[in-house]
N, C-alpha and C positions, 0 to 999 in steps of 0.2 A: 636369534634363531628360535622358532616356535615349532616344535614337532610333537608327535604323539608321545614318544618315550625315548630314552637313551639306553639302548641295549647294552647290557653288561654280560660278557661271556665268562663262563666258568669252565675251566679246562678239566675234563675228566680223563680217565684212562683210554676211553674209546672215542674221544673227540670233544668238541665244545658243546656246551649246554647254555640255555637261557633260562632266567627266572621270570615267572609271570605272577603278579601279585594283585589281589583285590582285597579291600578292607571293609569291615563292618565296624563303624565307630559308634560306641554308645556314649551319648552325652547327656548328663543329668540336666534336666530342664531347671533353669533358675526360677524357682517358685517357692512361696512360703508354705504351700500345702501340697499334698500328694495328688496323683492324677485322678483318683476316683473317691477320695475321702478328704475330710477337712483336717486330718492329722498333720501336725507340723513337720517340716523338713529341716534338718540341720545336722551338722557334724559335731560329735562330742557328747551328745546326750547319753544318759545312763541307759543300760540295756532295757529294751521294750518300754521306754518312756514316751515314745512317739508312735503309738499304735492305737488305731481306732477299731471299733467292732468290725468295720468293713475290711480293714487290713488283716484282722485275725480270722476272717471268713466265718464269723458267727452265723448261725442259721437265721434266715430272713433278712440279712443285710444286703442292700442293693447298691451297686456302684453309681455314682453321679459324676459326670464329666466336669473337670476343672476348666472353665473357660479361659483362664489365663494361660494354662499349659497349651491349649489349642492355639492361642494367639502367638505364643512363643515358637511353636512349630511352623506356623505360617510365616512369621518373620524370618526364621532360619531358611525356609525354602526360598523366599524372595532373595535373601542374601546369597544363596547358591545359584541364583538365576534359574530356578527350577519351576516346573509347572505346579501350580497349586490346584489340587482337585477339589472342586466345589462339593463333591459328594464322596464321602469315604465311610468306612464302617470298621467296627472292632470285632475281632474274632477271638475265640478261645483256642489257645495253643496248649494241647494236653500232653503233659509229661510229668513224671514224678520228680519233685524237687523238695527235699526235706524242710527247707525254710520258706516254702511258698504254700501257705495253709490251704488255699483253694484247691490245690491239686492241678491247677492249670494257670496259664499266664494270659492276661488280657492284652492282646497285641493287635496288629493289623497285618493282613496277609495279601489278599487279592486287590483290595482297594485302599491303598495308603493315602494319607492326607497330602503328601508331596510326591510328585513324579520326577521326571528326568531333569537334571541340571548339570552344571559343570563347575570345576574349580581350576583356575590357571595357577600353576605352581612354578616357582623360580628355583633353579638349581644353584649350587655354589658358584658356578662359572658364569652366571647371568642369563643363561639360556632358559627357556620355559617349556613346560609340557602341560597338557590338559588331561585332567582326570574326569571322566564322565560319572556323574551321579546317577545311579539307577533309581533310587527312591529314598524317601525319608518317612519313617512311620513312628507313631507314638506307641509306647508300651509301658507296662509297669515293671519295676525292678523287683527282685526277690529279696528275702532277708539274708541273714548271714549266719552260717554255722560256725560255732566256736569250739575248736578241738583241743585247745590248750588250757582249759579251765579245770579239767578233772581227768585223771588217767583212765577212768572207766566210762565216762559219759561225754556226749556232745551236747552243748547248749545252743539254743537258737535265739538270736536277737532279731526281732522283726521291725526294727526302726526303719530300715531301708525298704521293707516290703510295701509295695504300692507307690513308691517314689516314681515320678514321671521321667521316662527316658526317651530321647530321640535316637533311633537307630538310623545312621546314615550309611547307606550301602553304596559302594563304588563298583564300577566295572573293573575288570582285571587290566588296568591301564598302567600299572607301575612295573618297572623292569629291574629294579635293584633295591636293596635295603635303604640306600640313601634317598631314593625317590619316595619310598613309603614314608620314611621319617619326615621328609620335606612336606609331603602332602598333609600329614596329620598336624604338623606345625602350622601350616597355612590354614587348615580347617579350624584349628583351635583359635587362631588369631581372629578369624571371621566371627566365630561364636562369641568371643569376648567383646569384640566391637559391637555386635548386635545386642549384647546383654542377655543372651538366651541360655548361656552356660558359663560358669566361672572358669572352666578349663583346668581345674585343680586335679592333676593326675595322681598326686600323692594321696589324696582323699578318695580316689576312685571315681571322681566326678566326670572323668573323661578316660575311656579305656577302649582298646581296639581288639577285635578278633581279626587275625591276619590269615588269609587264604593263600597258601604257597603251592605252586606247582612248577615243574621244570619241563622243558621241551627242547627239541633240536632247533638250531637256527633256521629261520624261515617259517616255522610252524605258526608263530604268533601272527605274522603278516597274513597268513591264510585265514586265520580266525578273524582278523580285522576286516578282511575282504568279504568273507562269507557270513560272519556271525555264528559260525558253527564251533561250539566248544569242543567238539570231537578232535579238533586239531591240537588241543592243548593236553597236557599231562593230567593225571589224577591229582586233585588238590587235597591238601590236608589243612585243617583249620587250627590255628594256635589261639587259644582263648585268653581273654582278659589281660592283654599286655598293657602295662600302665606307665611305661617310660620309653623315651625315644631310643635310648641306648639298648635297653632290653629288646626292643622291637627289631633293631638292626642285628643284634646278636642272634635272636631267635630265627630270623629269616636266613641268615648266613648258614647257621647250623642245619636248619631243616632242608634247605636246598641241597647242601652237600650230602645229607643223609639219604634223600630221595635219589640223587644221582648214583650213589654207591649201591643202593638196592637194585636199580635198573641195570647198572653195568655188571652186577653179579648175577644177572639173569632172573632176578625177582620181579615182583609186581608191587607197586605202591598201593596200599589200602587207603581208601577214603576214610578218614577218621578225624576225631577231635583230639588235639594234643595240648599239653601244658608246657610252659617254658620254666625251667629251673634256673634262676639267675646265679645260684651258687655253683652249679656244675656247668653252666652255660650250655645247656642241651634241652631238647624237647623230649617229652615222654608221653606215651599213649594215655588218653583219658577215657575215651569211649569211641565206638564205631560211629561214624558220621551219619546222622539221621537224614532222611529225605523229607520233603514237605508233607508227604502223605503219612509219614510215621507219627506226625504230631496230631493227626486227625483234626485239622482246623475246621471249625464251623462258626457261623456268625453268633456273637454273644447275644443270647435272647433277652438279657437285662438292659441292653443299650441299643437305642435307636440309631439308625444311620446318621452320620454327622453331615449336616447340610450347611454350607457356608454362604453367607450373603456376599455377593460380588462387591457391593459397596463397602462392606467391612474390610475385605481384602485390600481394596484400593486405599482405604483409610490407613491401614497398617503400612502399606507400601509408601504412602506419603510421609509417614513418620520415621522411615528408616534413617539411621545415622550414616555419616560418611564412612564408607567401608575401606579396608586396607589398600586395595588397588587404586581407588579414586584418590585417597589421601596421598599415596606415593606420587601419583602423577601431579597432584597439586603442589606438593612440597618441591618437586623438581622445577615446575614452572614458576611458582611464586617466589621461591627462595634461591633458585639457581643451583640446587644441590645435585650431585651425581646420583645415578640410579642406585649405586651401592649405599651411599650415605642415607638416602631416603628410605631404602629398604631396611637398613638397620634401625632407623627411627620408628618406622611404622610397625615393625615386628611386635612391639609392645605399645598398646594404646597410651598408657600412662607416660611412656618415654616420649612419644610424639607430642602429647599435650604439654609436657614439660618443655620440650624444645621450642614449640611455638610461643609459649609464654616468655621464654628467655630471648628469642630472636627478634622480637618487635623492635624495629629501629636500629638493630645492631648488625654487624657483619655476620650474615647467615652461616657462611662456611666455617668461620671461626667458632661460632656458638656450637655448631654441629660437632666440631672436633672436641670441644671441651665436654659436651654431653656424652658422646659415644666413646671417648677414650678415657680422659682423666677421671671424670665423675663416675662413669660406668665401672672402671677398675676398682675404685674405692668402695662403691656399693656392693660389687660382687665379692670383694674380699671380706666385707663385713656381713654378707648375707642380708643386705637391706634392699627392700623394694624401692624403686625410684619415687613412688608416691610418698614414702616416708623419709626421703632424703633430708639430712640435716642442712644441706646447702640448697636453698630454694632457687627457682628460676631467676628471680630479681637479683640474686647474688651473683649468678653466672653472668647476667647481663651487665652488671656493674664492673665485674672483672674484665670483660671483653671491651667495655667502653674505655677503661684505663689503657688497654693495649692499643685500641684504635686511635686514641688521642695522643699517644706517644708518651704518656706519663710513666709507664713501665714497659719493659721489653717482654717478649714472650718467655724468655728464660727467667726473668724475675717473677713473672706471673705464676710460674710453677711453684716457687717458694711461697708466694702469697696464697695460692690455692691450698697448699699444705697447712698453712696457718689458719685459713678459713675452716678447713676440715677439723682442725684441732680446737675450734671454737674460740679463736682469739679475736673475732670480730668480723666486720664487713671489710671488703677489699680496700676501699679508700682509707678506712680507719687504720688498717694494718700498714699500708704504704706510708702514711704520715708518721705513725708511731715508730716504725722501724727505719725510717729514712731511706726508702727504697725507690724514690723517684729517679727516673733516668737523667743522666747528665746530658743535656742538649745544648748547653752553653758553648757556642763555637769558640769563644776566646779561651776557655779553660781547656777544651779539647785540642785546640791548635797548639798550645804550649806543650802539652804531653806529646803530641805527634812530632813537633819540631825537635824536642829533646831526643825522641826515639831515633829519628832519621840521623841526627848529628852523631849519636852514639853508635849507629849501625850503618855506616856508609856503604859497606860491602853488600848488605842486604838490600839497601835502597837501590843500588845499581842493578842488582840481580832481578829486581821486580820489573824493571823496564824491558828485560829480555824474556822474563817469565811472569806475566801479569798475575797468574794464579797464586804466586808467592805472596801476594798482598795479604793473604789470610794470616800470615805470621804477625804482621803489623797490627791487624785487627785484634788478634788474640792478646797481644801485648798491651794495647790500649784498654781492652776490657779488663785485663788483669790489674792495670794501674788504677782503674776506677772502681774496682770491686764488682765488676759486672754491670755497672749502672750506666755506662755510656750508651747513647742512642746509636744502635748499629748503623742506621741509615746515614746519620750525620758523620759518623766515623769513616764510613766507606767513601762518602762524598769528599771529605777533607783530605783523606789519604790519596785519592786519585789525583786531586788538584796539586798536592804537594809533591807527589812522585812523578807528575807529568804523564799520567796514563789517560 
């Protein structure tokens, strides 16, 4: 099922309501230098250690565009199936910001570098919806105000000032907090695959401003049919949300807050709000400015940005395999289900790990080990799959032992635990611990014959109730310490019991 959105109704005192959501995602461009200066970019440097005279807005300092940041924006636009504008320009967005020394932000307004695109997002139930991208533009980040260094003063760290950001603006195409989170997850995955943003939300390298409004059922469909925003409710913007959980909590709270205001006879004010994760509520920050309030005008220090079509084609030719294409290939090449392929491609390193382990092996079995047993261990230890102590070749060896009948799936669990504990490779552990399956039919026949002779009543009952054969299988496994080959055991039991 592929539709626009999955409407979620919220029941109010006066009837049902719908949520309408649009997001502005700020993604820090993966670059070694800032957008308009040669100052370094990096997390963890000492206060004001990565500041050039341009970033500090010293008199006479002029911005110079970073070609690499432009290339990263183009690459992202192509990854979002968006229009790349061969001519764009930078504007000054004027507003007071204590940690932006210029007194204005260099951004893009009427002529962004990337135009309309789209992202196809999958819900938990496997259905999909499309989020339309309105634009992507480049802009510089502000610095950071530090309020906890002194009881009487606020300190300013300009390390982030001038850092290149891509602001990715969506249309209001999401209809629930779950859809908003799913969209940002998908967007983050695309950016990481492209290598244009590392997606580290904890460091603030990916954060979202969430626009929330509510309306009565049917109003959204009128907006989609006419393009008239007048059909929708007044929106409020929640600034700088940097976790999926906080995003969903903020949306749920804000929607309920707006509904209560309207049902009490009030009017929702268009404003910018902040989310308090401790109180799980939003609070007013400032009244929402309109574009004209920022007094945009073309930056006189920067020429319009004109892109060579041949350069755009060159960048496009060098794009990596993106998540949707990789998912389709994993399904066709390895015969994986849509779910398994989706879990693997959600993290680029996990997909790479899987493919390295699956060469020549049972693809489904490898997927199970990577997405279940290994993933659980890594998650419990807070370890990224790229740093996994168990490498792809080790998973491949373990699966090979299962495929060849050397060990059972049950014994493989024990072998895996020993591998995680650092006791050696799978084959080495199996030899050392004597864990090979018992596949000797002569030895198994004797055990089975003894069992049937000792339990004639059970043997007779199996003929009338074939599923009761499980009891005999369990007894054989118990007698062999779990080492009997289950396939051989079942085959011999059926022959002996006349099934």
